[in-house]
PDB file of N, CA, C and O in Angstrom:
ATOM      1  N   UNK A   1     184.988  72.762  83.132  1.00  0.00           N
ATOM      2  CA  UNK A   1     183.719  73.723  83.101  1.00  0.00           C
ATOM      3  C   UNK A   1     183.097  73.464  84.155  1.00  0.00           C
ATOM      4  O   UNK A   1     182.421  74.436  84.491  1.00  0.00           O
ATOM      5  N   UNK A   2     182.997  72.536  84.897  1.00  0.00           N
ATOM      6  CA  UNK A   2     181.852  72.472  86.220  1.00  0.00           C
ATOM      7  C   UNK A   2     182.305  73.696  87.346  1.00  0.00           C
ATOM      8  O   UNK A   2     181.526  74.370  88.020  1.00  0.00           O
ATOM      9  N   UNK A   3     183.812  73.774  87.339  1.00  0.00           N
ATOM     10  CA  UNK A   3     184.804  74.573  88.064  1.00  0.00           C
ATOM     11  C   UNK A   3     184.228  75.711  87.801  1.00  0.00           C
ATOM     12  O   UNK A   3     183.798  76.270  88.810  1.00  0.00           O
ATOM     13  N   UNK A   4     183.957  76.596  86.217  1.00  0.00           N
ATOM     14  CA  UNK A   4     183.735  77.741  85.881  1.00  0.00           C
ATOM     15  C   UNK A   4     181.720  78.015  86.500  1.00  0.00           C
ATOM     16  O   UNK A   4     180.910  78.891  86.804  1.00  0.00           O
ATOM     17  N   UNK A   5     181.810  77.177  86.412  1.00  0.00           N
ATOM     18  CA  UNK A   5     179.698  77.305  86.961  1.00  0.00           C
ATOM     19  C   UNK A   5     179.563  77.386  88.153  1.00  0.00           C
ATOM     20  O   UNK A   5     178.785  78.259  88.538  1.00  0.00           O
ATOM     21  N   UNK A   6     180.276  76.497  89.233  1.00  0.00           N
ATOM     22  CA  UNK A   6     180.289  76.790  90.607  1.00  0.00           C
ATOM     23  C   UNK A   6     180.944  78.482  90.555  1.00  0.00           C
ATOM     24  O   UNK A   6     180.216  79.386  90.966  1.00  0.00           O
ATOM     25  N   UNK A   7     181.868  78.695  90.204  1.00  0.00           N
ATOM     26  CA  UNK A   7     182.591  79.889  90.425  1.00  0.00           C
ATOM     27  C   UNK A   7     181.779  80.706  90.144  1.00  0.00           C
ATOM     28  O   UNK A   7     181.951  81.594  90.979  1.00  0.00           O
ATOM     29  N   UNK A   8     180.702  81.093  89.266  1.00  0.00           N
ATOM     30  CA  UNK A   8     179.552  82.007  88.611  1.00  0.00           C
ATOM     31  C   UNK A   8     178.763  81.738  89.722  1.00  0.00           C
ATOM     32  O   UNK A   8     178.385  82.760  90.295  1.00  0.00           O
ATOM     33  N   UNK A   9     178.455  80.862  90.129  1.00  0.00           N
ATOM     34  CA  UNK A   9     176.853  80.622  91.151  1.00  0.00           C
ATOM     35  C   UNK A   9     177.547  80.903  92.424  1.00  0.00           C
ATOM     36  O   UNK A   9     176.776  81.118  93.360  1.00  0.00           O
ATOM     37  N   UNK A  10     178.727  80.951  92.679  1.00  0.00           N
ATOM     38  CA  UNK A  10     179.125  81.956  93.797  1.00  0.00           C
ATOM     39  C   UNK A  10     179.125  83.476  94.249  1.00  0.00           C
ATOM     40  O   UNK A  10     178.887  84.256  95.171  1.00  0.00           O
ATOM     41  N   UNK A  11     179.576  83.336  92.904  1.00  0.00           N
ATOM     42  CA  UNK A  11     179.846  85.003  92.834  1.00  0.00           C
ATOM     43  C   UNK A  11     178.572  85.724  92.713  1.00  0.00           C
ATOM     44  O   UNK A  11     178.388  86.855  93.162  1.00  0.00           O
ATOM     45  N   UNK A  12     177.342  84.729  91.826  1.00  0.00           N
ATOM     46  CA  UNK A  12     175.873  85.666  91.655  1.00  0.00           C
ATOM     47  C   UNK A  12     175.446  85.400  93.230  1.00  0.00           C
ATOM     48  O   UNK A  12     175.139  86.366  93.929  1.00  0.00           O
ATOM     49  N   UNK A  13     175.437  84.167  93.721  1.00  0.00           N
ATOM     50  CA  UNK A  13     174.689  84.133  95.125  1.00  0.00           C
ATOM     51  C   UNK A  13     175.444  85.224  96.105  1.00  0.00           C
ATOM     52  O   UNK A  13     174.813  85.768  97.011  1.00  0.00           O
ATOM     53  N   UNK A  14     176.894  85.519  95.856  1.00  0.00           N
ATOM     54  CA  UNK A  14     177.551  86.487  96.857  1.00  0.00           C
ATOM     55  C   UNK A  14     176.834  87.921  96.681  1.00  0.00           C
ATOM     56  O   UNK A  14     176.199  88.669  97.425  1.00  0.00           O
ATOM     57  N   UNK A  15     177.131  87.933  95.712  1.00  0.00           N
ATOM     58  CA  UNK A  15     176.075  89.446  95.240  1.00  0.00           C
ATOM     59  C   UNK A  15     174.757  89.794  95.540  1.00  0.00           C
ATOM     60  O   UNK A  15     174.242  90.883  95.794  1.00  0.00           O
ATOM     61  N   UNK A  16     174.279  88.588  95.456  1.00  0.00           N
ATOM     62  CA  UNK A  16     172.603  88.912  95.977  1.00  0.00           C
ATOM     63  C   UNK A  16     172.833  88.924  97.180  1.00  0.00           C
ATOM     64  O   UNK A  16     172.111  89.821  97.614  1.00  0.00           O
ATOM     65  N   UNK A  17     173.609  88.317  98.330  1.00  0.00           N
ATOM     66  CA  UNK A  17     173.697  88.624  99.513  1.00  0.00           C
ATOM     67  C   UNK A  17     174.373  89.981  99.981  1.00  0.00           C
ATOM     68  O   UNK A  17     174.315  90.289 101.171  1.00  0.00           O
ATOM     69  N   UNK A  18     174.909  90.663  99.209  1.00  0.00           N
ATOM     70  CA  UNK A  18     175.240  91.498  99.422  1.00  0.00           C
ATOM     71  C   UNK A  18     174.589  92.507  99.505  1.00  0.00           C
ATOM     72  O   UNK A  18     174.605  93.327 100.423  1.00  0.00           O
ATOM     73  N   UNK A  19     173.440  92.523  97.725  1.00  0.00           N
ATOM     74  CA  UNK A  19     172.942  93.330  97.770  1.00  0.00           C
ATOM     75  C   UNK A  19     171.723  93.271  98.926  1.00  0.00           C
ATOM     76  O   UNK A  19     171.407  94.290  99.540  1.00  0.00           O
ATOM     77  N   UNK A  20     171.229  92.292  99.104  1.00  0.00           N
ATOM     78  CA  UNK A  20     170.029  91.751 100.335  1.00  0.00           C
ATOM     79  C   UNK A  20     170.604  92.312 101.413  1.00  0.00           C
ATOM     80  O   UNK A  20     169.803  93.112 101.899  1.00  0.00           O
ATOM     81  N   UNK A  21     171.864  92.266 102.172  1.00  0.00           N
ATOM     82  CA  UNK A  21     172.329  93.215 103.191  1.00  0.00           C
ATOM     83  C   UNK A  21     172.261  94.422 103.023  1.00  0.00           C
ATOM     84  O   UNK A  21     171.621  95.055 103.862  1.00  0.00           O
ATOM     85  N   UNK A  22     172.767  95.007 102.114  1.00  0.00           N
ATOM     86  CA  UNK A  22     172.481  96.421 101.925  1.00  0.00           C
ATOM     87  C   UNK A  22     171.157  97.313 101.678  1.00  0.00           C
ATOM     88  O   UNK A  22     170.992  98.525 101.816  1.00  0.00           O
ATOM     89  N   UNK A  23     170.350  96.383 101.302  1.00  0.00           N
ATOM     90  CA  UNK A  23     168.804  96.698 101.323  1.00  0.00           C
ATOM     91  C   UNK A  23     168.449  96.832 102.577  1.00  0.00           C
ATOM     92  O   UNK A  23     167.978  97.835 103.115  1.00  0.00           O
ATOM     93  N   UNK A  24     168.743  95.529 103.161  1.00  0.00           N
ATOM     94  CA  UNK A  24     167.992  95.843 104.503  1.00  0.00           C
ATOM     95  C   UNK A  24     168.620  96.492 105.617  1.00  0.00           C
ATOM     96  O   UNK A  24     167.954  96.489 106.652  1.00  0.00           O
ATOM     97  N   UNK A  25     170.058  97.205 105.663  1.00  0.00           N
ATOM     98  CA  UNK A  25     170.426  98.119 106.282  1.00  0.00           C
ATOM     99  C   UNK A  25     170.042  99.294 105.733  1.00  0.00           C
ATOM    100  O   UNK A  25     170.489 100.232 106.393  1.00  0.00           O
ATOM    101  N   UNK A  26     169.178  99.754 104.478  1.00  0.00           N
ATOM    102  CA  UNK A  26     168.312 101.077 104.074  1.00  0.00           C
ATOM    103  C   UNK A  26     167.371 100.666 104.549  1.00  0.00           C
ATOM    104  O   UNK A  26     166.770 101.461 105.271  1.00  0.00           O
ATOM    105  N   UNK A  27     166.890  99.523 104.422  1.00  0.00           N
ATOM    106  CA  UNK A  27     165.436  99.991 105.115  1.00  0.00           C
ATOM    107  C   UNK A  27     165.615 100.131 106.932  1.00  0.00           C
ATOM    108  O   UNK A  27     164.799 100.864 107.491  1.00  0.00           O
ATOM    109  N   UNK A  28     166.571  99.496 107.711  1.00  0.00           N
ATOM    110  CA  UNK A  28     166.353 100.016 109.187  1.00  0.00           C
ATOM    111  C   UNK A  28     166.939 101.603 108.892  1.00  0.00           C
ATOM    112  O   UNK A  28     166.070 102.369 109.311  1.00  0.00           O
ATOM    113  N   UNK A  29     167.801 102.184 108.467  1.00  0.00           N
ATOM    114  CA  UNK A  29     168.146 103.804 108.169  1.00  0.00           C
ATOM    115  C   UNK A  29     167.090 104.304 108.175  1.00  0.00           C
ATOM    116  O   UNK A  29     166.829 105.233 108.940  1.00  0.00           O
ATOM    117  N   UNK A  30     166.156 103.765 107.248  1.00  0.00           N
ATOM    118  CA  UNK A  30     165.111 104.401 106.968  1.00  0.00           C
ATOM    119  C   UNK A  30     163.890 104.332 107.910  1.00  0.00           C
ATOM    120  O   UNK A  30     163.072 105.245 108.022  1.00  0.00           O
ATOM    121  N   UNK A  31     163.861 103.493 108.386  1.00  0.00           N
ATOM    122  CA  UNK A  31     162.613 103.202 110.091  1.00  0.00           C
ATOM    123  C   UNK A  31     163.270 104.075 111.243  1.00  0.00           C
ATOM    124  O   UNK A  31     162.650 104.572 112.183  1.00  0.00           O
ATOM    125  N   UNK A  32     164.727 104.182 110.988  1.00  0.00           N
ATOM    126  CA  UNK A  32     165.187 104.903 112.257  1.00  0.00           C
ATOM    127  C   UNK A  32     164.824 106.543 111.722  1.00  0.00           C
ATOM    128  O   UNK A  32     164.105 107.362 112.294  1.00  0.00           O
ATOM    129  N   UNK A  33     165.364 106.652 110.806  1.00  0.00           N
ATOM    130  CA  UNK A  33     165.233 108.337 110.400  1.00  0.00           C
ATOM    131  C   UNK A  33     163.909 108.729 110.337  1.00  0.00           C
ATOM    132  O   UNK A  33     163.551 109.880 110.583  1.00  0.00           O
ATOM    133  N   UNK A  34     162.987 107.622 109.945  1.00  0.00           N
ATOM    134  CA  UNK A  34     161.427 107.938 110.230  1.00  0.00           C
ATOM    135  C   UNK A  34     160.959 108.458 112.083  1.00  0.00           C
ATOM    136  O   UNK A  34     160.625 109.589 112.436  1.00  0.00           O
ATOM    137  N   UNK A  35     161.081 107.278 112.926  1.00  0.00           N
ATOM    138  CA  UNK A  35     160.596 107.425 114.279  1.00  0.00           C
ATOM    139  C   UNK A  35     161.865 108.621 115.005  1.00  0.00           C
ATOM    140  O   UNK A  35     161.721 109.157 116.104  1.00  0.00           O
ATOM    141  N   UNK A  36     162.665 108.763 114.387  1.00  0.00           N
ATOM    142  CA  UNK A  36     163.585 109.814 115.020  1.00  0.00           C
ATOM    143  C   UNK A  36     163.867 111.310 114.793  1.00  0.00           C
ATOM    144  O   UNK A  36     164.230 112.111 115.655  1.00  0.00           O
ATOM    145  N   UNK A  37     163.618 111.576 113.365  1.00  0.00           N
ATOM    146  CA  UNK A  37     164.083 112.655 112.954  1.00  0.00           C
ATOM    147  C   UNK A  37     162.383 113.058 112.757  1.00  0.00           C
ATOM    148  O   UNK A  37     161.864 113.842 113.551  1.00  0.00           O
ATOM    149  N   UNK A  38     161.551 112.416 111.575  1.00  0.00           N
ATOM    150  CA  UNK A  38     160.233 112.954 110.755  1.00  0.00           C
ATOM    151  C   UNK A  38     158.960 113.111 111.843  1.00  0.00           C
ATOM    152  O   UNK A  38     157.993 113.861 111.708  1.00  0.00           O
ATOM    153  N   UNK A  39     159.277 112.031 113.158  1.00  0.00           N
ATOM    154  CA  UNK A  39     158.287 111.829 113.654  1.00  0.00           C
ATOM    155  C   UNK A  39     157.968 112.998 114.561  1.00  0.00           C
ATOM    156  O   UNK A  39     156.920 113.642 114.591  1.00  0.00           O
ATOM    157  N   UNK A  40     159.033 113.154 115.279  1.00  0.00           N
ATOM    158  CA  UNK A  40     159.172 114.712 116.249  1.00  0.00           C
ATOM    159  C   UNK A  40     159.486 115.731 115.198  1.00  0.00           C
ATOM    160  O   UNK A  40     159.240 116.757 115.831  1.00  0.00           O
ATOM    161  N   UNK A  41     159.804 116.059 114.206  1.00  0.00           N
ATOM    162  CA  UNK A  41     159.587 117.096 113.387  1.00  0.00           C
ATOM    163  C   UNK A  41     157.638 117.522 113.046  1.00  0.00           C
ATOM    164  O   UNK A  41     156.901 118.494 113.210  1.00  0.00           O
ATOM    165  N   UNK A  42     157.547 116.430 112.631  1.00  0.00           N
ATOM    166  CA  UNK A  42     155.716 116.429 112.761  1.00  0.00           C
ATOM    167  C   UNK A  42     155.301 116.630 113.892  1.00  0.00           C
ATOM    168  O   UNK A  42     154.454 117.513 113.750  1.00  0.00           O
ATOM    169  N   UNK A  43     155.358 116.389 114.847  1.00  0.00           N
ATOM    170  CA  UNK A  43     154.892 116.721 115.971  1.00  0.00           C
ATOM    171  C   UNK A  43     155.090 117.858 116.411  1.00  0.00           C
ATOM    172  O   UNK A  43     154.216 118.497 116.997  1.00  0.00           O
ATOM    173  N   UNK A  44     156.364 118.317 116.177  1.00  0.00           N
ATOM    174  CA  UNK A  44     156.341 120.142 116.748  1.00  0.00           C
ATOM    175  C   UNK A  44     155.781 121.048 115.859  1.00  0.00           C
ATOM    176  O   UNK A  44     155.495 122.180 116.249  1.00  0.00           O
ATOM    177  N   UNK A  45     155.532 120.593 114.381  1.00  0.00           N
ATOM    178  CA  UNK A  45     155.217 121.389 113.381  1.00  0.00           C
ATOM    179  C   UNK A  45     153.610 121.170 114.011  1.00  0.00           C
ATOM    180  O   UNK A  45     152.899 121.888 113.308  1.00  0.00           O
ATOM    181  N   UNK A  46     153.054 120.718 114.682  1.00  0.00           N
ATOM    182  CA  UNK A  46     151.663 120.351 114.745  1.00  0.00           C
ATOM    183  C   UNK A  46     151.311 121.351 116.290  1.00  0.00           C
ATOM    184  O   UNK A  46     150.294 121.968 116.608  1.00  0.00           O
ATOM    185  N   UNK A  47     152.311 121.215 116.834  1.00  0.00           N
ATOM    186  CA  UNK A  47     152.318 121.807 118.157  1.00  0.00           C
ATOM    187  C   UNK A  47     152.503 123.513 117.883  1.00  0.00           C
ATOM    188  O   UNK A  47     152.003 124.174 118.792  1.00  0.00           O
ATOM    189  N   UNK A  48     153.030 124.186 116.969  1.00  0.00           N
ATOM    190  CA  UNK A  48     153.262 125.002 116.704  1.00  0.00           C
ATOM    191  C   UNK A  48     152.141 125.505 115.972  1.00  0.00           C
ATOM    192  O   UNK A  48     151.702 126.625 116.236  1.00  0.00           O
ATOM    193  N   UNK A  49     151.636 124.796 115.084  1.00  0.00           N
ATOM    194  CA  UNK A  49     150.000 125.063 114.669  1.00  0.00           C
ATOM    195  C   UNK A  49     148.967 125.649 115.676  1.00  0.00           C
ATOM    196  O   UNK A  49     148.373 126.720 115.805  1.00  0.00           O
ATOM    197  N   UNK A  50     149.028 124.380 116.373  1.00  0.00           N
ATOM    198  CA  UNK A  50     147.624 124.600 117.197  1.00  0.00           C
ATOM    199  C   UNK A  50     148.280 126.155 118.220  1.00  0.00           C
ATOM    200  O   UNK A  50     147.495 127.010 118.629  1.00  0.00           O
ATOM    201  N   UNK A  51     149.767 126.224 118.460  1.00  0.00           N
ATOM    202  CA  UNK A  51     149.795 127.074 119.058  1.00  0.00           C
ATOM    203  C   UNK A  51     149.544 128.778 118.658  1.00  0.00           C
ATOM    204  O   UNK A  51     149.261 129.605 119.525  1.00  0.00           O
ATOM    205  N   UNK A  52     149.724 129.167 116.991  1.00  0.00           N
ATOM    206  CA  UNK A  52     149.115 129.794 116.340  1.00  0.00           C
ATOM    207  C   UNK A  52     147.685 130.480 116.093  1.00  0.00           C
ATOM    208  O   UNK A  52     147.282 131.625 115.886  1.00  0.00           O
ATOM    209  N   UNK A  53     147.061 129.062 116.234  1.00  0.00           N
ATOM    210  CA  UNK A  53     145.402 128.873 115.958  1.00  0.00           C
ATOM    211  C   UNK A  53     145.276 129.227 117.531  1.00  0.00           C
ATOM    212  O   UNK A  53     144.214 129.841 117.642  1.00  0.00           O
ATOM    213  N   UNK A  54     145.755 129.134 118.505  1.00  0.00           N
ATOM    214  CA  UNK A  54     145.055 129.844 119.782  1.00  0.00           C
ATOM    215  C   UNK A  54     145.401 130.933 119.884  1.00  0.00           C
ATOM    216  O   UNK A  54     144.562 131.724 120.317  1.00  0.00           O
ATOM    217  N   UNK A  55     146.872 131.491 119.509  1.00  0.00           N
ATOM    218  CA  UNK A  55     146.907 133.143 119.875  1.00  0.00           C
ATOM    219  C   UNK A  55     145.971 133.818 118.952  1.00  0.00           C
ATOM    220  O   UNK A  55     145.768 135.021 119.112  1.00  0.00           O
ATOM    221  N   UNK A  56     145.271 133.053 117.831  1.00  0.00           N
ATOM    222  CA  UNK A  56     144.472 133.867 116.902  1.00  0.00           C
ATOM    223  C   UNK A  56     142.986 133.936 117.597  1.00  0.00           C
ATOM    224  O   UNK A  56     142.317 134.966 117.522  1.00  0.00           O
ATOM    225  N   UNK A  57     142.615 132.999 118.141  1.00  0.00           N
ATOM    226  CA  UNK A  57     141.609 132.783 119.074  1.00  0.00           C
ATOM    227  C   UNK A  57     141.457 134.343 120.141  1.00  0.00           C
ATOM    228  O   UNK A  57     140.380 134.856 120.443  1.00  0.00           O
ATOM    229  N   UNK A  58     142.726 134.816 120.525  1.00  0.00           N
ATOM    230  CA  UNK A  58     142.530 135.810 121.465  1.00  0.00           C
ATOM    231  C   UNK A  58     142.343 137.077 120.665  1.00  0.00           C
ATOM    232  O   UNK A  58     141.811 138.045 121.207  1.00  0.00           O
ATOM    233  N   UNK A  59     142.640 137.117 119.740  1.00  0.00           N
ATOM    234  CA  UNK A  59     142.422 138.726 118.759  1.00  0.00           C
ATOM    235  C   UNK A  59     140.747 138.944 118.445  1.00  0.00           C
ATOM    236  O   UNK A  59     140.125 138.081 117.825  1.00  0.00           O
ATOM    237  N   UNK A  60     140.305 139.787 118.780  1.00  0.00           N
ATOM    238  CA  UNK A  60     138.915 140.542 119.079  1.00  0.00           C
ATOM    239  C   UNK A  60     138.201 140.186 117.418  1.00  0.00           C
ATOM    240  O   UNK A  60     138.951 140.027 116.455  1.00  0.00           O
ATOM    241  N   UNK A  61     137.132 140.124 117.325  1.00  0.00           N
ATOM    242  CA  UNK A  61     136.305 139.323 115.891  1.00  0.00           C
ATOM    243  C   UNK A  61     136.754 141.013 115.039  1.00  0.00           C
ATOM    244  O   UNK A  61     137.215 141.020 113.898  1.00  0.00           O
ATOM    245  N   UNK A  62     136.474 142.529 115.971  1.00  0.00           N
ATOM    246  CA  UNK A  62     136.655 143.913 115.115  1.00  0.00           C
ATOM    247  C   UNK A  62     137.770 143.497 114.198  1.00  0.00           C
ATOM    248  O   UNK A  62     137.652 143.191 113.012  1.00  0.00           O
ATOM    249  N   UNK A  63     139.002 143.532 115.002  1.00  0.00           N
ATOM    250  CA  UNK A  63     140.415 143.025 114.243  1.00  0.00           C
ATOM    251  C   UNK A  63     140.495 142.096 113.501  1.00  0.00           C
ATOM    252  O   UNK A  63     141.422 142.195 112.698  1.00  0.00           O
ATOM    253  N   UNK A  64     139.893 141.203 113.429  1.00  0.00           N
ATOM    254  CA  UNK A  64     139.834 140.120 112.277  1.00  0.00           C
ATOM    255  C   UNK A  64     139.509 140.408 110.813  1.00  0.00           C
ATOM    256  O   UNK A  64     140.087 140.126 109.764  1.00  0.00           O
ATOM    257  N   UNK A  65     138.422 141.045 111.092  1.00  0.00           N
ATOM    258  CA  UNK A  65     137.227 141.713 110.029  1.00  0.00           C
ATOM    259  C   UNK A  65     137.898 142.944 109.568  1.00  0.00           C
ATOM    260  O   UNK A  65     137.382 143.626 108.683  1.00  0.00           O
ATOM    261  N   UNK A  66     139.000 143.261 110.110  1.00  0.00           N
ATOM    262  CA  UNK A  66     139.673 144.602 109.602  1.00  0.00           C
ATOM    263  C   UNK A  66     140.824 143.887 108.748  1.00  0.00           C
ATOM    264  O   UNK A  66     141.106 144.357 107.645  1.00  0.00           O
ATOM    265  N   UNK A  67     141.271 143.135 109.074  1.00  0.00           N
ATOM    266  CA  UNK A  67     142.959 142.638 108.686  1.00  0.00           C
ATOM    267  C   UNK A  67     142.306 141.646 107.316  1.00  0.00           C
ATOM    268  O   UNK A  67     141.311 140.937 107.465  1.00  0.00           O
ATOM    269  N   UNK A  68     142.876 141.728 106.328  1.00  0.00           N
ATOM    270  CA  UNK A  68     142.393 140.673 105.401  1.00  0.00           C
ATOM    271  C   UNK A  68     142.872 139.056 105.216  1.00  0.00           C
ATOM    272  O   UNK A  68     142.295 138.066 104.765  1.00  0.00           O
ATOM    273  N   UNK A  69     144.841 139.398 106.060  1.00  0.00           N
ATOM    274  CA  UNK A  69     145.243 138.263 106.013  1.00  0.00           C
ATOM    275  C   UNK A  69     145.097 137.154 106.759  1.00  0.00           C
ATOM    276  O   UNK A  69     145.617 136.047 106.624  1.00  0.00           O
ATOM    277  N   UNK A  70     143.861 137.816 108.063  1.00  0.00           N
ATOM    278  CA  UNK A  70     143.690 136.826 108.977  1.00  0.00           C
ATOM    279  C   UNK A  70     142.578 135.843 108.827  1.00  0.00           C
ATOM    280  O   UNK A  70     142.442 134.646 109.082  1.00  0.00           O
ATOM    281  N   UNK A  71     141.746 136.893 108.263  1.00  0.00           N
ATOM    282  CA  UNK A  71     140.861 136.350 106.752  1.00  0.00           C
ATOM    283  C   UNK A  71     141.160 135.369 106.467  1.00  0.00           C
ATOM    284  O   UNK A  71     140.559 134.359 106.834  1.00  0.00           O
ATOM    285  N   UNK A  72     142.301 135.369 105.639  1.00  0.00           N
ATOM    286  CA  UNK A  72     142.657 134.223 104.395  1.00  0.00           C
ATOM    287  C   UNK A  72     143.069 133.197 105.063  1.00  0.00           C
ATOM    288  O   UNK A  72     142.635 132.092 104.738  1.00  0.00           O
ATOM    289  N   UNK A  73     144.114 133.333 106.281  1.00  0.00           N
ATOM    290  CA  UNK A  73     144.626 132.399 107.180  1.00  0.00           C
ATOM    291  C   UNK A  73     143.573 131.511 107.837  1.00  0.00           C
ATOM    292  O   UNK A  73     143.818 130.305 107.857  1.00  0.00           O
ATOM    293  N   UNK A  74     142.236 132.023 108.471  1.00  0.00           N
ATOM    294  CA  UNK A  74     141.251 130.939 109.087  1.00  0.00           C
ATOM    295  C   UNK A  74     140.673 130.414 107.846  1.00  0.00           C
ATOM    296  O   UNK A  74     140.579 129.190 107.751  1.00  0.00           O
ATOM    297  N   UNK A  75     140.386 130.946 107.154  1.00  0.00           N
ATOM    298  CA  UNK A  75     139.319 130.330 105.575  1.00  0.00           C
ATOM    299  C   UNK A  75     140.433 129.241 105.055  1.00  0.00           C
ATOM    300  O   UNK A  75     139.914 128.220 104.606  1.00  0.00           O
ATOM    301  N   UNK A  76     141.593 129.265 105.038  1.00  0.00           N
ATOM    302  CA  UNK A  76     142.083 128.275 104.370  1.00  0.00           C
ATOM    303  C   UNK A  76     142.840 127.349 105.451  1.00  0.00           C
ATOM    304  O   UNK A  76     143.589 126.479 105.007  1.00  0.00           O
ATOM    305  N   UNK A  77     142.685 127.488 106.866  1.00  0.00           N
ATOM    306  CA  UNK A  77     142.476 126.439 107.534  1.00  0.00           C
ATOM    307  C   UNK A  77     141.580 125.780 108.115  1.00  0.00           C
ATOM    308  O   UNK A  77     141.734 124.907 108.969  1.00  0.00           O
ATOM    309  N   UNK A  78     140.206 126.351 107.475  1.00  0.00           N
ATOM    310  CA  UNK A  78     139.217 125.664 108.119  1.00  0.00           C
ATOM    311  C   UNK A  78     138.733 124.826 107.019  1.00  0.00           C
ATOM    312  O   UNK A  78     138.739 125.031 105.806  1.00  0.00           O
ATOM    313  N   UNK A  79     138.095 123.326 108.076  1.00  0.00           N
ATOM    314  CA  UNK A  79     137.791 122.117 107.308  1.00  0.00           C
ATOM    315  C   UNK A  79     136.066 121.746 106.477  1.00  0.00           C
ATOM    316  O   UNK A  79     135.643 120.859 105.736  1.00  0.00           O
ATOM    317  N   UNK A  80     135.432 123.107 107.183  1.00  0.00           N
ATOM    318  CA  UNK A  80     134.216 123.335 106.684  1.00  0.00           C
ATOM    319  C   UNK A  80     133.762 124.090 105.422  1.00  0.00           C
ATOM    320  O   UNK A  80     132.573 124.166 105.110  1.00  0.00           O
ATOM    321  N   UNK A  81     134.725 124.628 104.733  1.00  0.00           N
ATOM    322  CA  UNK A  81     134.639 125.154 103.900  1.00  0.00           C
ATOM    323  C   UNK A  81     135.155 124.489 102.485  1.00  0.00           C
ATOM    324  O   UNK A  81     136.028 123.622 102.448  1.00  0.00           O
ATOM    325  N   UNK A  82     134.436 125.062 101.234  1.00  0.00           N
ATOM    326  CA  UNK A  82     135.112 124.247 100.343  1.00  0.00           C
ATOM    327  C   UNK A  82     136.012 125.215  99.870  1.00  0.00           C
ATOM    328  O   UNK A  82     135.883 126.419  99.650  1.00  0.00           O
ATOM    329  N   UNK A  83     137.314 124.130  99.718  1.00  0.00           N
ATOM    330  CA  UNK A  83     138.738 124.603  99.351  1.00  0.00           C
ATOM    331  C   UNK A  83     139.223 124.517  97.765  1.00  0.00           C
ATOM    332  O   UNK A  83     139.896 123.579  97.337  1.00  0.00           O
ATOM    333  N   UNK A  84     138.788 125.614  96.975  1.00  0.00           N
ATOM    334  CA  UNK A  84     138.922 125.615  95.481  1.00  0.00           C
ATOM    335  C   UNK A  84     140.254 125.758  95.521  1.00  0.00           C
ATOM    336  O   UNK A  84     140.866 126.506  96.283  1.00  0.00           O
ATOM    337  N   UNK A  85     140.814 124.885  94.521  1.00  0.00           N
ATOM    338  CA  UNK A  85     142.186 125.160  93.754  1.00  0.00           C
ATOM    339  C   UNK A  85     142.295 126.167  92.840  1.00  0.00           C
ATOM    340  O   UNK A  85     141.335 126.533  92.162  1.00  0.00           O
ATOM    341  N   UNK A  86     143.608 126.740  92.751  1.00  0.00           N
ATOM    342  CA  UNK A  86     143.410 128.234  92.230  1.00  0.00           C
ATOM    343  C   UNK A  86     143.332 129.264  93.218  1.00  0.00           C
ATOM    344  O   UNK A  86     144.060 130.249  93.101  1.00  0.00           O
ATOM    345  N   UNK A  87     142.394 129.138  94.354  1.00  0.00           N
ATOM    346  CA  UNK A  87     141.663 130.541  94.545  1.00  0.00           C
ATOM    347  C   UNK A  87     142.667 130.682  95.656  1.00  0.00           C
ATOM    348  O   UNK A  87     142.683 131.700  96.349  1.00  0.00           O
TER     349      UNK A  87
END
């Protein structure tokens, strides 16, 4: 009986160790993915947004007032207006 208990304990400990190593590898892969994939993607996206906003500042006010899509974009990007859901 003692050898069966020891065998079960070793098997359980071995399975737990294997799962712990797999979880640690998953966490490391997650951090690497975050720093080498997600962060550069977000930085590029922010750069593109700022470039678009900068190009919009070149457009004369008269043109902005004539084109409703530009107005909608500027209103949606404004942090000072009240953003309503569904509008």
